[in-house]
mmCIF file of the N, C-alpha and C atoms, coordinates in Angstrom:
data_MODEL
# 
_entry.id   MODEL 
# 
loop_
_atom_site.group_PDB 
_atom_site.id 
_atom_site.type_symbol 
_atom_site.label_atom_id 
_atom_site.label_alt_id 
_atom_site.label_comp_id 
_atom_site.label_asym_id 
_atom_site.label_entity_id 
_atom_site.label_seq_id 
_atom_site.pdbx_PDB_ins_code 
_atom_site.Cartn_x 
_atom_site.Cartn_y 
_atom_site.Cartn_z 
_atom_site.occupancy 
_atom_site.B_iso_or_equiv 
_atom_site.pdbx_formal_charge 
_atom_site.auth_seq_id 
_atom_site.auth_comp_id 
_atom_site.auth_asym_id 
_atom_site.auth_atom_id 
_atom_site.pdbx_PDB_model_num 
ATOM 1   N N  . MET A 1 1  ? -24.236 92.009  128.101 1.00 0.00 ? 1  MET A N  1 
ATOM 2   C CA . MET A 1 1  ? -24.316 91.704  129.663 1.00 0.00 ? 1  MET A CA 1 
ATOM 3   C C  . MET A 1 1  ? -24.207 90.073  129.920 1.00 0.00 ? 1  MET A C  1 
ATOM 4   N N  . SER A 1 2  ? -23.239 89.932  130.650 1.00 0.00 ? 2  SER A N  1 
ATOM 5   C CA . SER A 1 2  ? -23.343 88.491  131.014 1.00 0.00 ? 2  SER A CA 1 
ATOM 6   C C  . SER A 1 2  ? -24.622 87.458  131.421 1.00 0.00 ? 2  SER A C  1 
ATOM 7   N N  . GLU A 1 3  ? -24.249 85.976  130.891 1.00 0.00 ? 3  GLU A N  1 
ATOM 8   C CA . GLU A 1 3  ? -25.119 85.057  131.549 1.00 0.00 ? 3  GLU A CA 1 
ATOM 9   C C  . GLU A 1 3  ? -25.697 85.086  132.882 1.00 0.00 ? 3  GLU A C  1 
ATOM 10  N N  . ILE A 1 4  ? -24.050 85.590  134.046 1.00 0.00 ? 4  ILE A N  1 
ATOM 11  C CA . ILE A 1 4  ? -24.417 85.013  135.637 1.00 0.00 ? 4  ILE A CA 1 
ATOM 12  C C  . ILE A 1 4  ? -25.468 86.877  135.320 1.00 0.00 ? 4  ILE A C  1 
ATOM 13  N N  . ASN A 1 5  ? -25.145 87.697  135.068 1.00 0.00 ? 5  ASN A N  1 
ATOM 14  C CA . ASN A 1 5  ? -25.575 89.102  135.184 1.00 0.00 ? 5  ASN A CA 1 
ATOM 15  C C  . ASN A 1 5  ? -27.001 89.267  135.395 1.00 0.00 ? 5  ASN A C  1 
ATOM 16  N N  . GLN A 1 6  ? -27.291 88.663  133.970 1.00 0.00 ? 6  GLN A N  1 
ATOM 17  C CA . GLN A 1 6  ? -28.757 88.229  133.348 1.00 0.00 ? 6  GLN A CA 1 
ATOM 18  C C  . GLN A 1 6  ? -29.709 87.583  134.252 1.00 0.00 ? 6  GLN A C  1 
ATOM 19  N N  . GLU A 1 7  ? -28.644 86.527  135.129 1.00 0.00 ? 7  GLU A N  1 
ATOM 20  C CA . GLU A 1 7  ? -29.710 85.635  136.101 1.00 0.00 ? 7  GLU A CA 1 
ATOM 21  C C  . GLU A 1 7  ? -29.764 86.131  137.316 1.00 0.00 ? 7  GLU A C  1 
ATOM 22  N N  . LEU A 1 8  ? -29.128 86.743  137.597 1.00 0.00 ? 8  LEU A N  1 
ATOM 23  C CA . LEU A 1 8  ? -29.160 87.696  138.827 1.00 0.00 ? 8  LEU A CA 1 
ATOM 24  C C  . LEU A 1 8  ? -30.330 89.061  138.431 1.00 0.00 ? 8  LEU A C  1 
ATOM 25  N N  . GLU A 1 9  ? -30.535 89.519  137.818 1.00 0.00 ? 9  GLU A N  1 
ATOM 26  C CA . GLU A 1 9  ? -31.313 90.420  137.373 1.00 0.00 ? 9  GLU A CA 1 
ATOM 27  C C  . GLU A 1 9  ? -32.759 89.866  138.116 1.00 0.00 ? 9  GLU A C  1 
ATOM 28  N N  . LYS A 1 10 ? -32.748 88.755  137.377 1.00 0.00 ? 10 LYS A N  1 
ATOM 29  C CA . LYS A 1 10 ? -33.963 88.143  137.959 1.00 0.00 ? 10 LYS A CA 1 
ATOM 30  C C  . LYS A 1 10 ? -34.841 87.776  138.805 1.00 0.00 ? 10 LYS A C  1 
ATOM 31  N N  . LEU A 1 11 ? -33.710 87.847  139.688 1.00 0.00 ? 11 LEU A N  1 
ATOM 32  C CA . LEU A 1 11 ? -33.705 87.195  141.027 1.00 0.00 ? 11 LEU A CA 1 
ATOM 33  C C  . LEU A 1 11 ? -34.519 88.518  142.002 1.00 0.00 ? 11 LEU A C  1 
ATOM 34  N N  . PRO A 1 12 ? -35.958 88.126  142.701 1.00 0.00 ? 12 PRO A N  1 
ATOM 35  C CA . PRO A 1 12 ? -36.624 89.286  143.689 1.00 0.00 ? 12 PRO A CA 1 
ATOM 36  C C  . PRO A 1 12 ? -35.369 89.274  144.716 1.00 0.00 ? 12 PRO A C  1 
ATOM 37  N N  . PHE A 1 13 ? -35.749 90.675  145.741 1.00 0.00 ? 13 PHE A N  1 
ATOM 38  C CA . PHE A 1 13 ? -35.172 91.282  146.635 1.00 0.00 ? 13 PHE A CA 1 
ATOM 39  C C  . PHE A 1 13 ? -35.009 90.432  147.523 1.00 0.00 ? 13 PHE A C  1 
ATOM 40  N N  . ASP A 1 14 ? -35.861 89.522  148.514 1.00 0.00 ? 14 ASP A N  1 
ATOM 41  C CA . ASP A 1 14 ? -35.321 88.841  149.597 1.00 0.00 ? 14 ASP A CA 1 
ATOM 42  C C  . ASP A 1 14 ? -34.159 87.442  149.034 1.00 0.00 ? 14 ASP A C  1 
ATOM 43  N N  . GLU A 1 15 ? -34.669 87.176  147.714 1.00 0.00 ? 15 GLU A N  1 
ATOM 44  C CA . GLU A 1 15 ? -33.375 85.783  147.079 1.00 0.00 ? 15 GLU A CA 1 
ATOM 45  C C  . GLU A 1 15 ? -32.213 86.435  146.989 1.00 0.00 ? 15 GLU A C  1 
ATOM 46  N N  . ALA A 1 16 ? -31.543 87.505  146.479 1.00 0.00 ? 16 ALA A N  1 
ATOM 47  C CA . ALA A 1 16 ? -30.853 88.004  146.085 1.00 0.00 ? 16 ALA A CA 1 
ATOM 48  C C  . ALA A 1 16 ? -30.157 88.516  147.584 1.00 0.00 ? 16 ALA A C  1 
ATOM 49  N N  . LEU A 1 17 ? -30.656 89.008  148.670 1.00 0.00 ? 17 LEU A N  1 
ATOM 50  C CA . LEU A 1 17 ? -29.937 89.629  150.529 1.00 0.00 ? 17 LEU A CA 1 
ATOM 51  C C  . LEU A 1 17 ? -29.795 87.915  150.721 1.00 0.00 ? 17 LEU A C  1 
ATOM 52  N N  . ARG A 1 18 ? -30.441 86.906  150.649 1.00 0.00 ? 18 ARG A N  1 
ATOM 53  C CA . ARG A 1 18 ? -29.929 86.030  150.611 1.00 0.00 ? 18 ARG A CA 1 
ATOM 54  C C  . ARG A 1 18 ? -29.375 85.312  150.391 1.00 0.00 ? 18 ARG A C  1 
ATOM 55  N N  . GLN A 1 19 ? -29.383 85.051  148.813 1.00 0.00 ? 19 GLN A N  1 
ATOM 56  C CA . GLN A 1 19 ? -27.714 84.708  148.755 1.00 0.00 ? 19 GLN A CA 1 
ATOM 57  C C  . GLN A 1 19 ? -26.443 85.515  148.657 1.00 0.00 ? 19 GLN A C  1 
ATOM 58  N N  . LEU A 1 20 ? -26.362 86.855  149.166 1.00 0.00 ? 20 LEU A N  1 
ATOM 59  C CA . LEU A 1 20 ? -25.779 87.566  149.839 1.00 0.00 ? 20 LEU A CA 1 
ATOM 60  C C  . LEU A 1 20 ? -25.083 87.325  150.738 1.00 0.00 ? 20 LEU A C  1 
ATOM 61  N N  . GLU A 1 21 ? -26.138 86.960  151.435 1.00 0.00 ? 21 GLU A N  1 
ATOM 62  C CA . GLU A 1 21 ? -25.160 86.715  152.787 1.00 0.00 ? 21 GLU A CA 1 
ATOM 63  C C  . GLU A 1 21 ? -24.721 85.594  153.258 1.00 0.00 ? 21 GLU A C  1 
ATOM 64  N N  . GLU A 1 22 ? -25.428 84.146  152.000 1.00 0.00 ? 22 GLU A N  1 
ATOM 65  C CA . GLU A 1 22 ? -24.754 83.446  151.926 1.00 0.00 ? 22 GLU A CA 1 
ATOM 66  C C  . GLU A 1 22 ? -23.237 83.128  151.459 1.00 0.00 ? 22 GLU A C  1 
ATOM 67  N N  . LEU A 1 23 ? -23.428 84.301  150.602 1.00 0.00 ? 23 LEU A N  1 
ATOM 68  C CA . LEU A 1 23 ? -21.626 84.636  150.449 1.00 0.00 ? 23 LEU A CA 1 
ATOM 69  C C  . LEU A 1 23 ? -21.007 85.451  150.771 1.00 0.00 ? 23 LEU A C  1 
ATOM 70  N N  . VAL A 1 24 ? -21.926 86.089  151.919 1.00 0.00 ? 24 VAL A N  1 
ATOM 71  C CA . VAL A 1 24 ? -20.670 86.839  153.285 1.00 0.00 ? 24 VAL A CA 1 
ATOM 72  C C  . VAL A 1 24 ? -20.564 85.804  154.242 1.00 0.00 ? 24 VAL A C  1 
ATOM 73  N N  . ALA A 1 25 ? -20.664 84.718  154.584 1.00 0.00 ? 25 ALA A N  1 
ATOM 74  C CA . ALA A 1 25 ? -20.784 83.725  155.261 1.00 0.00 ? 25 ALA A CA 1 
ATOM 75  C C  . ALA A 1 25 ? -19.904 83.074  154.995 1.00 0.00 ? 25 ALA A C  1 
ATOM 76  N N  . GLN A 1 26 ? -19.068 82.420  153.763 1.00 0.00 ? 26 GLN A N  1 
ATOM 77  C CA . GLN A 1 26 ? -19.117 82.122  153.030 1.00 0.00 ? 26 GLN A CA 1 
ATOM 78  C C  . GLN A 1 26 ? -17.491 82.530  153.634 1.00 0.00 ? 26 GLN A C  1 
ATOM 79  N N  . LEU A 1 27 ? -17.219 84.238  153.135 1.00 0.00 ? 27 LEU A N  1 
ATOM 80  C CA . LEU A 1 27 ? -16.082 85.048  152.274 1.00 0.00 ? 27 LEU A CA 1 
ATOM 81  C C  . LEU A 1 27 ? -15.098 84.999  154.264 1.00 0.00 ? 27 LEU A C  1 
ATOM 82  N N  . GLU A 1 28 ? -16.698 85.151  155.595 1.00 0.00 ? 28 GLU A N  1 
ATOM 83  C CA . GLU A 1 28 ? -16.015 85.380  156.667 1.00 0.00 ? 28 GLU A CA 1 
ATOM 84  C C  . GLU A 1 28 ? -15.367 83.694  157.343 1.00 0.00 ? 28 GLU A C  1 
ATOM 85  N N  . SER A 1 29 ? -15.904 82.416  156.639 1.00 0.00 ? 29 SER A N  1 
ATOM 86  C CA . SER A 1 29 ? -15.509 81.274  157.022 1.00 0.00 ? 29 SER A CA 1 
ATOM 87  C C  . SER A 1 29 ? -14.128 81.566  156.409 1.00 0.00 ? 29 SER A C  1 
ATOM 88  N N  . GLY A 1 30 ? -12.827 82.169  156.130 1.00 0.00 ? 30 GLY A N  1 
ATOM 89  C CA . GLY A 1 30 ? -12.205 81.652  155.524 1.00 0.00 ? 30 GLY A CA 1 
ATOM 90  C C  . GLY A 1 30 ? -11.558 80.500  155.268 1.00 0.00 ? 30 GLY A C  1 
ATOM 91  N N  . ARG A 1 31 ? -12.424 79.277  154.479 1.00 0.00 ? 31 ARG A N  1 
ATOM 92  C CA . ARG A 1 31 ? -12.172 78.382  154.136 1.00 0.00 ? 31 ARG A CA 1 
ATOM 93  C C  . ARG A 1 31 ? -11.965 78.366  152.248 1.00 0.00 ? 31 ARG A C  1 
ATOM 94  N N  . LEU A 1 32 ? -12.220 79.566  151.947 1.00 0.00 ? 32 LEU A N  1 
ATOM 95  C CA . LEU A 1 32 ? -12.301 79.724  150.361 1.00 0.00 ? 32 LEU A CA 1 
ATOM 96  C C  . LEU A 1 32 ? -10.810 79.821  149.887 1.00 0.00 ? 32 LEU A C  1 
ATOM 97  N N  . SER A 1 33 ? -10.493 79.349  148.868 1.00 0.00 ? 33 SER A N  1 
ATOM 98  C CA . SER A 1 33 ? -9.284  79.359  148.236 1.00 0.00 ? 33 SER A CA 1 
ATOM 99  C C  . SER A 1 33 ? -9.475  80.785  147.839 1.00 0.00 ? 33 SER A C  1 
ATOM 100 N N  . LEU A 1 34 ? -8.180  81.371  147.951 1.00 0.00 ? 34 LEU A N  1 
ATOM 101 C CA . LEU A 1 34 ? -8.365  83.415  146.910 1.00 0.00 ? 34 LEU A CA 1 
ATOM 102 C C  . LEU A 1 34 ? -8.736  83.262  145.799 1.00 0.00 ? 34 LEU A C  1 
ATOM 103 N N  . GLU A 1 35 ? -8.087  82.267  144.717 1.00 0.00 ? 35 GLU A N  1 
ATOM 104 C CA . GLU A 1 35 ? -9.208  82.554  143.642 1.00 0.00 ? 35 GLU A CA 1 
ATOM 105 C C  . GLU A 1 35 ? -10.984 82.844  144.041 1.00 0.00 ? 35 GLU A C  1 
ATOM 106 N N  . ASP A 1 36 ? -11.707 81.221  145.150 1.00 0.00 ? 36 ASP A N  1 
ATOM 107 C CA . ASP A 1 36 ? -12.884 81.446  145.180 1.00 0.00 ? 36 ASP A CA 1 
ATOM 108 C C  . ASP A 1 36 ? -13.746 82.491  146.017 1.00 0.00 ? 36 ASP A C  1 
ATOM 109 N N  . SER A 1 37 ? -12.398 82.728  146.702 1.00 0.00 ? 37 SER A N  1 
ATOM 110 C CA . SER A 1 37 ? -12.512 84.316  147.435 1.00 0.00 ? 37 SER A CA 1 
ATOM 111 C C  . SER A 1 37 ? -13.119 85.211  146.450 1.00 0.00 ? 37 SER A C  1 
ATOM 112 N N  . ILE A 1 38 ? -12.418 85.520  145.562 1.00 0.00 ? 38 ILE A N  1 
ATOM 113 C CA . ILE A 1 38 ? -12.542 86.857  144.926 1.00 0.00 ? 38 ILE A CA 1 
ATOM 114 C C  . ILE A 1 38 ? -13.482 86.343  143.640 1.00 0.00 ? 38 ILE A C  1 
ATOM 115 N N  . LYS A 1 39 ? -14.155 85.248  143.357 1.00 0.00 ? 39 LYS A N  1 
ATOM 116 C CA . LYS A 1 39 ? -15.081 85.404  141.831 1.00 0.00 ? 39 LYS A CA 1 
ATOM 117 C C  . LYS A 1 39 ? -16.183 85.261  143.380 1.00 0.00 ? 39 LYS A C  1 
ATOM 118 N N  . THR A 1 40 ? -16.362 84.657  144.618 1.00 0.00 ? 40 THR A N  1 
ATOM 119 C CA . THR A 1 40 ? -17.377 85.187  145.664 1.00 0.00 ? 40 THR A CA 1 
ATOM 120 C C  . THR A 1 40 ? -17.367 86.564  145.802 1.00 0.00 ? 40 THR A C  1 
ATOM 121 N N  . PHE A 1 41 ? -16.314 86.847  146.056 1.00 0.00 ? 41 PHE A N  1 
ATOM 122 C CA . PHE A 1 41 ? -16.916 88.609  146.349 1.00 0.00 ? 41 PHE A CA 1 
ATOM 123 C C  . PHE A 1 41 ? -17.414 89.250  145.060 1.00 0.00 ? 41 PHE A C  1 
ATOM 124 N N  . GLU A 1 42 ? -16.632 89.257  143.645 1.00 0.00 ? 42 GLU A N  1 
ATOM 125 C CA . GLU A 1 42 ? -17.678 89.864  143.034 1.00 0.00 ? 42 GLU A CA 1 
ATOM 126 C C  . GLU A 1 42 ? -18.909 89.182  142.473 1.00 0.00 ? 42 GLU A C  1 
ATOM 127 N N  . THR A 1 43 ? -18.945 88.413  142.805 1.00 0.00 ? 43 THR A N  1 
ATOM 128 C CA . THR A 1 43 ? -20.683 87.800  142.899 1.00 0.00 ? 43 THR A CA 1 
ATOM 129 C C  . THR A 1 43 ? -21.571 88.726  144.112 1.00 0.00 ? 43 THR A C  1 
ATOM 130 N N  . GLY A 1 44 ? -20.768 89.094  145.063 1.00 0.00 ? 44 GLY A N  1 
ATOM 131 C CA . GLY A 1 44 ? -21.031 89.875  146.566 1.00 0.00 ? 44 GLY A CA 1 
ATOM 132 C C  . GLY A 1 44 ? -21.020 91.247  145.802 1.00 0.00 ? 44 GLY A C  1 
ATOM 133 N N  . MET A 1 45 ? -20.905 91.575  144.923 1.00 0.00 ? 45 MET A N  1 
ATOM 134 C CA . MET A 1 45 ? -20.958 92.995  145.103 1.00 0.00 ? 45 MET A CA 1 
ATOM 135 C C  . MET A 1 45 ? -21.838 93.406  143.529 1.00 0.00 ? 45 MET A C  1 
ATOM 136 N N  . ARG A 1 46 ? -21.708 92.373  142.732 1.00 0.00 ? 46 ARG A N  1 
ATOM 137 C CA . ARG A 1 46 ? -23.098 91.824  141.749 1.00 0.00 ? 46 ARG A CA 1 
ATOM 138 C C  . ARG A 1 46 ? -24.521 91.834  142.918 1.00 0.00 ? 46 ARG A C  1 
ATOM 139 N N  . LEU A 1 47 ? -25.097 91.398  143.621 1.00 0.00 ? 47 LEU A N  1 
ATOM 140 C CA . LEU A 1 47 ? -25.836 91.135  144.282 1.00 0.00 ? 47 LEU A CA 1 
ATOM 141 C C  . LEU A 1 47 ? -25.705 92.247  145.543 1.00 0.00 ? 47 LEU A C  1 
ATOM 142 N N  . ASN A 1 48 ? -25.037 92.619  145.990 1.00 0.00 ? 48 ASN A N  1 
ATOM 143 C CA . ASN A 1 48 ? -25.109 93.773  145.960 1.00 0.00 ? 48 ASN A CA 1 
ATOM 144 C C  . ASN A 1 48 ? -25.752 95.385  145.746 1.00 0.00 ? 48 ASN A C  1 
ATOM 145 N N  . LYS A 1 49 ? -25.273 95.286  144.435 1.00 0.00 ? 49 LYS A N  1 
ATOM 146 C CA . LYS A 1 49 ? -25.711 96.443  143.415 1.00 0.00 ? 49 LYS A CA 1 
ATOM 147 C C  . LYS A 1 49 ? -27.074 95.884  143.243 1.00 0.00 ? 49 LYS A C  1 
ATOM 148 N N  . LEU A 1 50 ? -27.812 95.450  143.124 1.00 0.00 ? 50 LEU A N  1 
ATOM 149 C CA . LEU A 1 50 ? -28.609 94.572  142.467 1.00 0.00 ? 50 LEU A CA 1 
ATOM 150 C C  . LEU A 1 50 ? -29.830 94.972  143.690 1.00 0.00 ? 50 LEU A C  1 
ATOM 151 N N  . CYS A 1 51 ? -29.302 94.599  145.210 1.00 0.00 ? 51 CYS A N  1 
ATOM 152 C CA . CYS A 1 51 ? -30.303 94.663  146.264 1.00 0.00 ? 51 CYS A CA 1 
ATOM 153 C C  . CYS A 1 51 ? -30.378 96.233  146.403 1.00 0.00 ? 51 CYS A C  1 
ATOM 154 N N  . ALA A 1 52 ? -29.927 97.303  146.503 1.00 0.00 ? 52 ALA A N  1 
ATOM 155 C CA . ALA A 1 52 ? -29.376 98.547  145.945 1.00 0.00 ? 52 ALA A CA 1 
ATOM 156 C C  . ALA A 1 52 ? -30.467 99.448  145.917 1.00 0.00 ? 52 ALA A C  1 
ATOM 157 N N  . GLY A 1 53 ? -30.267 98.747  144.094 1.00 0.00 ? 53 GLY A N  1 
ATOM 158 C CA . GLY A 1 53 ? -30.726 99.306  142.700 1.00 0.00 ? 53 GLY A CA 1 
ATOM 159 C C  . GLY A 1 53 ? -32.919 99.182  143.124 1.00 0.00 ? 53 GLY A C  1 
ATOM 160 N N  . LYS A 1 54 ? -32.339 98.013  143.939 1.00 0.00 ? 54 LYS A N  1 
ATOM 161 C CA . LYS A 1 54 ? -34.866 97.339  144.015 1.00 0.00 ? 54 LYS A CA 1 
ATOM 162 C C  . LYS A 1 54 ? -34.694 97.803  145.363 1.00 0.00 ? 54 LYS A C  1 
ATOM 163 N N  . LEU A 1 55 ? -34.151 98.611  146.198 1.00 0.00 ? 55 LEU A N  1 
ATOM 164 C CA . LEU A 1 55 ? -34.255 99.675  147.274 1.00 0.00 ? 55 LEU A CA 1 
ATOM 165 C C  . LEU A 1 55 ? -34.200 100.534 146.602 1.00 0.00 ? 55 LEU A C  1 
ATOM 166 N N  . ALA A 1 56 ? -34.005 101.629 145.505 1.00 0.00 ? 56 ALA A N  1 
ATOM 167 C CA . ALA A 1 56 ? -33.695 102.217 145.574 1.00 0.00 ? 56 ALA A CA 1 
ATOM 168 C C  . ALA A 1 56 ? -35.652 102.485 144.669 1.00 0.00 ? 56 ALA A C  1 
ATOM 169 N N  . GLU A 1 57 ? -35.517 101.974 143.912 1.00 0.00 ? 57 GLU A N  1 
ATOM 170 C CA . GLU A 1 57 ? -37.253 101.558 143.648 1.00 0.00 ? 57 GLU A CA 1 
ATOM 171 C C  . GLU A 1 57 ? -38.024 101.615 144.074 1.00 0.00 ? 57 GLU A C  1 
ATOM 172 N N  . ALA A 1 58 ? -37.972 100.868 145.275 1.00 0.00 ? 58 ALA A N  1 
ATOM 173 C CA . ALA A 1 58 ? -39.637 101.023 146.156 1.00 0.00 ? 58 ALA A CA 1 
ATOM 174 C C  . ALA A 1 58 ? -39.307 102.352 147.118 1.00 0.00 ? 58 ALA A C  1 
ATOM 175 N N  . GLU A 1 59 ? -37.894 102.763 147.044 1.00 0.00 ? 59 GLU A N  1 
ATOM 176 C CA . GLU A 1 59 ? -37.662 104.060 148.013 1.00 0.00 ? 59 GLU A CA 1 
ATOM 177 C C  . GLU A 1 59 ? -39.124 104.802 147.120 1.00 0.00 ? 59 GLU A C  1 
ATOM 178 N N  . LYS A 1 60 ? -38.224 105.173 145.737 1.00 0.00 ? 60 LYS A N  1 
ATOM 179 C CA . LYS A 1 60 ? -39.180 105.683 144.962 1.00 0.00 ? 60 LYS A CA 1 
ATOM 180 C C  . LYS A 1 60 ? -40.933 105.618 144.519 1.00 0.00 ? 60 LYS A C  1 
ATOM 181 N N  . LYS A 1 61 ? -40.747 104.286 144.232 1.00 0.00 ? 61 LYS A N  1 
ATOM 182 C CA . LYS A 1 61 ? -42.658 104.328 144.687 1.00 0.00 ? 61 LYS A CA 1 
ATOM 183 C C  . LYS A 1 61 ? -43.335 104.554 145.324 1.00 0.00 ? 61 LYS A C  1 
ATOM 184 N N  . ILE A 1 62 ? -42.413 104.405 146.867 1.00 0.00 ? 62 ILE A N  1 
ATOM 185 C CA . ILE A 1 62 ? -43.075 104.722 147.800 1.00 0.00 ? 62 ILE A CA 1 
ATOM 186 C C  . ILE A 1 62 ? -43.542 106.382 148.268 1.00 0.00 ? 62 ILE A C  1 
ATOM 187 N N  . GLU A 1 63 ? -42.428 106.943 147.953 1.00 0.00 ? 63 GLU A N  1 
ATOM 188 C CA . GLU A 1 63 ? -42.225 108.332 148.120 1.00 0.00 ? 63 GLU A CA 1 
ATOM 189 C C  . GLU A 1 63 ? -43.527 109.422 146.544 1.00 0.00 ? 63 GLU A C  1 
ATOM 190 N N  . LEU A 1 64 ? -43.815 108.437 145.760 1.00 0.00 ? 64 LEU A N  1 
ATOM 191 C CA . LEU A 1 64 ? -45.008 108.960 145.201 1.00 0.00 ? 64 LEU A CA 1 
ATOM 192 C C  . LEU A 1 64 ? -46.034 108.231 145.347 1.00 0.00 ? 64 LEU A C  1 
ATOM 193 N N  . LEU A 1 65 ? -46.193 107.092 145.957 1.00 0.00 ? 65 LEU A N  1 
ATOM 194 C CA . LEU A 1 65 ? -47.416 106.651 146.783 1.00 0.00 ? 65 LEU A CA 1 
ATOM 195 C C  . LEU A 1 65 ? -48.153 108.095 147.857 1.00 0.00 ? 65 LEU A C  1 
ATOM 196 N N  . VAL A 1 66 ? -46.648 108.052 148.809 1.00 0.00 ? 66 VAL A N  1 
ATOM 197 C CA . VAL A 1 66 ? -47.436 109.089 149.796 1.00 0.00 ? 66 VAL A CA 1 
ATOM 198 C C  . VAL A 1 66 ? -47.401 110.320 149.324 1.00 0.00 ? 66 VAL A C  1 
ATOM 199 N N  . LYS A 1 67 ? -46.885 111.008 148.384 1.00 0.00 ? 67 LYS A N  1 
ATOM 200 C CA . LYS A 1 67 ? -46.919 112.576 147.761 1.00 0.00 ? 67 LYS A CA 1 
ATOM 201 C C  . LYS A 1 67 ? -48.391 112.530 147.093 1.00 0.00 ? 67 LYS A C  1 
ATOM 202 N N  . ASN A 1 68 ? -48.658 111.207 146.504 1.00 0.00 ? 68 ASN A N  1 
ATOM 203 C CA . ASN A 1 68 ? -49.956 111.381 145.503 1.00 0.00 ? 68 ASN A CA 1 
ATOM 204 C C  . ASN A 1 68 ? -51.241 111.181 146.329 1.00 0.00 ? 68 ASN A C  1 
ATOM 205 N N  . ASN A 1 69 ? -50.786 110.609 148.210 1.00 0.00 ? 69 ASN A N  1 
ATOM 206 C CA . ASN A 1 69 ? -51.243 110.387 148.843 1.00 0.00 ? 69 ASN A CA 1 
ATOM 207 C C  . ASN A 1 69 ? -51.851 111.782 149.181 1.00 0.00 ? 69 ASN A C  1 
ATOM 208 N N  . GLN A 1 70 ? -50.592 112.599 149.553 1.00 0.00 ? 70 GLN A N  1 
ATOM 209 C CA . GLN A 1 70 ? -51.008 114.003 150.574 1.00 0.00 ? 70 GLN A CA 1 
ATOM 210 C C  . GLN A 1 70 ? -51.671 115.232 149.372 1.00 0.00 ? 70 GLN A C  1 
ATOM 211 N N  . GLU A 1 71 ? -52.011 114.823 148.133 1.00 0.00 ? 71 GLU A N  1 
ATOM 212 C CA . GLU A 1 71 ? -52.347 115.502 147.442 1.00 0.00 ? 71 GLU A CA 1 
ATOM 213 C C  . GLU A 1 71 ? -54.030 115.142 147.386 1.00 0.00 ? 71 GLU A C  1 
ATOM 214 N N  . GLY A 1 72 ? -54.296 114.693 148.184 1.00 0.00 ? 72 GLY A N  1 
ATOM 215 C CA . GLY A 1 72 ? -55.837 113.673 148.093 1.00 0.00 ? 72 GLY A CA 1 
ATOM 216 C C  . GLY A 1 72 ? -55.825 112.722 146.909 1.00 0.00 ? 72 GLY A C  1 
ATOM 217 N N  . TRP A 1 73 ? -54.493 111.984 146.271 1.00 0.00 ? 73 TRP A N  1 
ATOM 218 C CA . TRP A 1 73 ? -55.187 110.935 145.110 1.00 0.00 ? 73 TRP A CA 1 
ATOM 219 C C  . TRP A 1 73 ? -55.598 109.660 146.394 1.00 0.00 ? 73 TRP A C  1 
ATOM 220 N N  . SER A 1 74 ? -56.030 108.970 145.719 1.00 0.00 ? 74 SER A N  1 
ATOM 221 C CA . SER A 1 74 ? -55.772 107.255 145.660 1.00 0.00 ? 74 SER A CA 1 
ATOM 222 C C  . SER A 1 74 ? -55.397 106.841 145.030 1.00 0.00 ? 74 SER A C  1 
ATOM 223 N N  . TRP A 1 75 ? -54.851 105.510 145.929 1.00 0.00 ? 75 TRP A N  1 
ATOM 224 C CA . TRP A 1 75 ? -54.197 104.850 144.478 1.00 0.00 ? 75 TRP A CA 1 
ATOM 225 C C  . TRP A 1 75 ? -54.839 104.340 143.513 1.00 0.00 ? 75 TRP A C  1 
ATOM 226 N N  . GLN A 1 76 ? -55.721 104.178 143.606 1.00 0.00 ? 76 GLN A N  1 
ATOM 227 C CA . GLN A 1 76 ? -57.089 103.985 142.065 1.00 0.00 ? 76 GLN A CA 1 
ATOM 228 C C  . GLN A 1 76 ? -56.864 104.614 141.216 1.00 0.00 ? 76 GLN A C  1 
ATOM 229 N N  . GLU A 1 77 ? -56.949 105.755 141.796 1.00 0.00 ? 77 GLU A N  1 
ATOM 230 C CA . GLU A 1 77 ? -56.951 106.636 140.988 1.00 0.00 ? 77 GLU A CA 1 
ATOM 231 C C  . GLU A 1 77 ? -55.730 107.242 140.027 1.00 0.00 ? 77 GLU A C  1 
ATOM 232 N N  . MET A 1 78 ? -54.388 106.942 140.670 1.00 0.00 ? 78 MET A N  1 
ATOM 233 C CA . MET A 1 78 ? -53.023 106.701 139.752 1.00 0.00 ? 78 MET A CA 1 
ATOM 234 C C  . MET A 1 78 ? -53.295 106.223 138.569 1.00 0.00 ? 78 MET A C  1 
ATOM 235 N N  . PRO A 1 79 ? -52.495 106.791 137.592 1.00 0.00 ? 79 PRO A N  1 
ATOM 236 C CA . PRO A 1 79 ? -52.586 106.231 136.084 1.00 0.00 ? 79 PRO A CA 1 
ATOM 237 C C  . PRO A 1 79 ? -51.526 105.289 136.386 1.00 0.00 ? 79 PRO A C  1 
ATOM 238 N N  . PRO A 1 80 ? -52.249 103.227 135.493 1.00 0.00 ? 80 PRO A N  1 
ATOM 239 C CA . PRO A 1 80 ? -51.208 102.575 136.056 1.00 0.00 ? 80 PRO A CA 1 
ATOM 240 C C  . PRO A 1 80 ? -49.970 102.367 135.838 1.00 0.00 ? 80 PRO A C  1 
ATOM 241 N N  . ASN A 1 81 ? -49.106 103.802 134.900 1.00 0.00 ? 81 ASN A N  1 
ATOM 242 C CA . ASN A 1 81 ? -47.364 103.489 134.661 1.00 0.00 ? 81 ASN A CA 1 
ATOM 243 C C  . ASN A 1 81 ? -47.189 104.317 135.293 1.00 0.00 ? 81 ASN A C  1 
ATOM 244 N N  . SER A 1 82 ? -47.603 105.684 136.070 1.00 0.00 ? 82 SER A N  1 
ATOM 245 C CA . SER A 1 82 ? -46.842 106.503 136.871 1.00 0.00 ? 82 SER A CA 1 
ATOM 246 C C  . SER A 1 82 ? -46.558 106.098 137.784 1.00 0.00 ? 82 SER A C  1 
ATOM 247 N N  . ILE A 1 83 ? -46.513 104.371 138.287 1.00 0.00 ? 83 ILE A N  1 
ATOM 248 C CA . ILE A 1 83 ? -44.789 104.209 139.294 1.00 0.00 ? 83 ILE A CA 1 
ATOM 249 C C  . ILE A 1 83 ? -43.625 103.441 138.790 1.00 0.00 ? 83 ILE A C  1 
# 
């Protein structure tokens, strides 16, 4: 994994989304060269994948919590590593 990918993986969701929004604004401005546009787009795609993955993880956690709640469990009764 490249150094850039490792740095992106460490970003919290909110920061990754903020950076993605900034990149979109840069691309939409039309002020970037073709080369810079391609690099920016590539970074944006990585951020998009990261955000989608973090959202999928959160969705799974929520589904598990809802399921466990419907089965009469409380979050305090759940094993620590079950999420």
